[in-house]
N, C-alpha and C positions, 0 to 999 in steps of 0.2 A: 955119608949118613942118607938113610931111606927115607921113603915118605912119611912112615909112621914115626920116624924120631924127630922130623921136622915138626909135624902136628902136633908131638907132644910139647916140642919147642915153645908152639906159637901158644899153646895150653888148651890144645884142642884134643881133649883126653880122649872122649866118646866118639869120636871121630877114627882117631888113632886104635881105638879097640872094636873099635865093631867095621873100620872099611873094609878089610876082607869078605865079612860075612853082605855086606850091602851091595856090593861088587861082584860077587857069584851070584847074589838073589837079581841082579840087575842085569847079568848076563843072560840067566836063565829064562828070566819072562820078557829080554828085549827091551828093557825099559832105557831111554834118550838120556845120554849122558846129563842133560841137564834135569832131569829127573832126579838120577841118579844122585847130584849133587845137593838139588832140593833134599831128598832123603837123610842125607850125610849131616847138612845144613840143620835141618828140621830136628834130628835127636840130638846132637850137639847145642841145639838153644834149649830143648826140654828138659836136657840132662843138667845143664845149668840151672834154668829156674827151680828143679827139684831140688837143687843144694843151697840156692838161695832162700827157699823156704824153710827147709830144714836149720840152716844157719839161722833166721830170722826167730822162728821156735826155740831153738837152744838159747840164742840171746832174750827170749822173751821172761825166757824164766818162769815159764806156765807149769803150776805143780803137777797138773796130770790134765795131758791133751782130752780136751774133749769137742763134740760136734752139736750143733745143734742138729741134726739127724739124731741122735742118741738121745734129748731130750724128753722128758716123761711131762707128756701133756695133760693127761690125767691129772696129773699133783702139780702145784695146787689148781685149786676148783677154778678161783678167780683168776684167768692170765689172758691176756690179751695177746692171744696167738698171731694175728694180721701184725699187732704194731712190733710182737718181738721179732718177726719174720723182717718185717720194715726194716727197726733198726742194724739188722745182720745185712743189710745190703750198704750198708756206712757209708750213704749220701750224706750223712751226720756232718761229717768228715771235711766236706765242700764249703760249710759255713764255721769251720770249729767247733762243732757243738760239743755239746757233754749226754752223755746217757751215766743215768743213776737207776739202779736197781736196788728197790726197795722193798722190804717184807719184813716177816718174823721169820725164825729161827728154819730151816730146814726147807724153803720155798724153792731154792735154784738158784737163789742168784750168784754163788761161787760159780755153779756149772755154766750159766750163762755169760757169768762175765770171763771164766776163761774159752770157753766155747768163741766169743766175741775177738777177744786176743789171737786166737788159733786162727780164725777166719780169717782176720787182719793178714798175719804172717804166710796164710794163704795166697793171698794175693799181693805178696810182697809188698807190703805196708809195717814198718816196725811199731813194735809191740813192747812194752813191757808187764809184767804180773808180779806187785808186791802188795805187802802186807800193808797199814798205817803203822803200825809199831815200827816194823823194819825201816820205813821211810823214816820216820823221826828219827829211831835210834843213829840211824846210816848218818843222817842232817846233822843231829848233834855231833857227832863223831865228828863229820867234818869240818865243822865249825870251831872244835876244838882244835885241831892240826892246822887250821888256818885255808882249806879248802873248801871252803863251801861252795862256791861258785863252778866249781868240776864236780862237785856234788850234785848240785839241784839240774846239772846240764844232764847227768843220767837220769833223770825223771821227768826232764824238757823237751829232751831227743825226739823219742820216741812219738808218732802221730796218736798211736793211743796209751795211754795210761792205766791201768786196771789196780787199781787202790783196794783192796779185800780188808774188812775191818778186822780181820786176824789172822 
């Protein structure tokens, strides 16, 4: 069994796939063994983090991936941009706080809530996006089946639960 196979067996897929290129670059640049190993470990770590974020985004069931950077600050006219940006620092989680976006139709509440869940996922914080109707229907169905506790855990396990009205 060669080194690449052993790396794969250990679950170090990025290192196995990129070992030759990193070693060739290290030889060309006369990089120290410690620096070369650091590059391989850093690459593996970055790849794992990226996969973790993608997995969290998939589990979060965000209907459309959004980002605060894409929010139109011109509409609505009255929005506290500093407050919204502060919310996206996710400091409210330290106090187990809540965030409620309130306003009329078409003002960006769902956009901001989706972006907030995506931001959490990007920081490796579990999130879930659902609608109030889906949550109530799922909980009612679980109660009928006798597995309400498990269904409730679906909504209480994530650090951020986004519950949209529809």
